C-alpha positions in Angstrom: -49.9 0.6 54.0 -53.5 0.4 52.8 -52.2 0.1 49.2 -49.9 -2.8 50.0 -52.7 -4.8 51.8 -55.1 -4.0 49.0 -52.7 -5.3 46.4 -52.0 -8.4 48.5 -55.7 -9.1 48.9 -56.2 -8.9 45.1 -53.3 -11.3 44.5 -54.7 -13.8 47.1 -58.1 -13.8 45.4 -56.5 -14.1 42.0 -54.4 -17.1 43.2 -57.5 -18.8 44.6 -59.4 -18.3 41.4 -56.5 -19.5 39.3 -56.2 -22.6 41.5 -59.8 -23.3 40.8 -59.3 -23.0 37.0 -56.2 -25.3 37.2 -58.4 -28.2 38.4 -59.5 -28.6 34.8 -56.0 -30.0 34.1 -56.6 -33.1 36.2 -55.5 -36.0 33.9 -58.5 -38.4 34.3 -61.4 -39.5 32.3 -64.9 -38.2 32.9 -66.6 -39.9 35.9 -69.9 -41.6 35.8 -72.7 -40.6 35.7 -72.7 -36.8 35.8 -69.4 -35.9 34.1 -70.1 -38.2 31.2 -73.5 -36.7 30.7 -72.1 -33.2 30.9 -69.7 -34.2 28.1 -72.2 -36.1 26.0 -74.7 -33.3 25.7 -72.2 -30.8 24.2 -70.8 -33.6 22.0 -74.3 -34.1 20.5 -74.5 -30.3 20.0 -71.3 -30.4 17.9 -72.3 -33.5 16.0 -75.9 -32.5 15.3 -75.5 -28.8 15.0 -78.6 -28.1 17.2 -77.7 -25.5 19.7 -81.2 -24.8 20.9 -82.6 -28.2 21.9 -80.2 -30.2 24.0 -80.0 -34.0 23.4 -78.7 -36.9 25.4 -78.6 -40.2 23.6 -80.6 -38.7 20.8 -83.4 -37.9 23.2 -84.3 -34.3 24.1 -82.6 -33.3 27.3 -84.2 -30.5 29.3 -83.0 -31.3 32.9 -80.4 -28.6 33.1 -80.1 -25.0 31.7 -78.3 -24.9 28.4 -75.6 -22.3 29.2 -73.1 -24.8 30.6 -73.5 -27.1 27.6 -73.2 -24.2 25.2 -70.0 -23.2 27.0 -68.5 -26.7 26.7 -69.5 -26.9 23.1 -67.9 -23.5 22.4 -64.7 -24.4 24.2 -64.6 -27.6 22.1 -65.1 -26.0 18.7 -61.4 -25.3 18.1 -60.5 -29.0 18.6 -63.6 -30.2 16.9 -64.6 -32.6 19.7 -65.5 -32.6 23.4 -62.7 -33.7 25.7 -62.5 -34.2 29.5 -60.4 -30.9 29.6 -63.0 -28.8 27.8 -65.8 -30.3 29.9 -64.1 -29.4 33.1 -62.7 -26.1 31.9 -66.1 -24.6 31.5 -67.1 -25.4 35.1 -63.8 -24.2 36.4 -64.1 -20.9 34.6 -67.6 -20.4 36.1 -66.2 -21.3 39.5 -63.4 -18.7 39.2 -65.8 -16.0 38.1 -68.0 -16.9 41.1 -65.1 -16.5 43.4 -64.2 -13.1 42.0 -67.9 -12.0 42.2 -68.0 -13.0 45.9 -64.9 -10.9 46.5 -66.3 -7.9 44.6 -69.7 -8.0 46.1 -68.4 -8.5 49.7 -66.0 -5.7 49.3 -68.7 -3.4 48.0 -71.2 -4.4 50.7 -68.8 -4.3 53.7 -66.2 -1.8 52.3 -63.3 -3.9 53.5 -60.9 -5.9 51.3 -59.8 -8.1 54.1 -63.4 -9.3 54.8 -63.9 -9.8 51.0 -60.7 -11.9 50.8 -61.8 -14.1 53.6 -65.2 -14.5 52.1 -63.8 -15.4 48.7 -61.4 -17.9 50.3 -64.2 -19.6 52.3 -66.4 -19.7 49.2 -63.5 -21.1 47.1 -63.0 -24.0 49.5 -66.6 -25.1 49.2 -66.8 -28.6 47.8 -69.2 -27.5 45.1 -66.5 -25.1 43.8 -63.6 -27.5 44.2 -65.4 -30.5 42.7 
């Protein structure tokens, strides 16, 4: 019985994380002002080749940590340019990893997969995750 509920809990968490990643497939342009900026900075990385100093409109951009921009630029390398899909995919992948980490850490701390599944589900429905 424990094995079945454990397997079901893992599938629930996997489905929640997958749903978060699938939000990258929303067919719409990048929304002003934030999404456009989060696409422009990686675009300038690819065009200028400078991966250390972020630029926005040819001006140095140091308002955010560079890891997200590096991720978008890396995901955009195969296509050669930044798209709305690659811009959203990076954030969705980070969200999915965060959901899985909440589940793992909650299970480790409380020792119960049902509590971990509920915690991951609650975290996954946070508006900052769903964006």
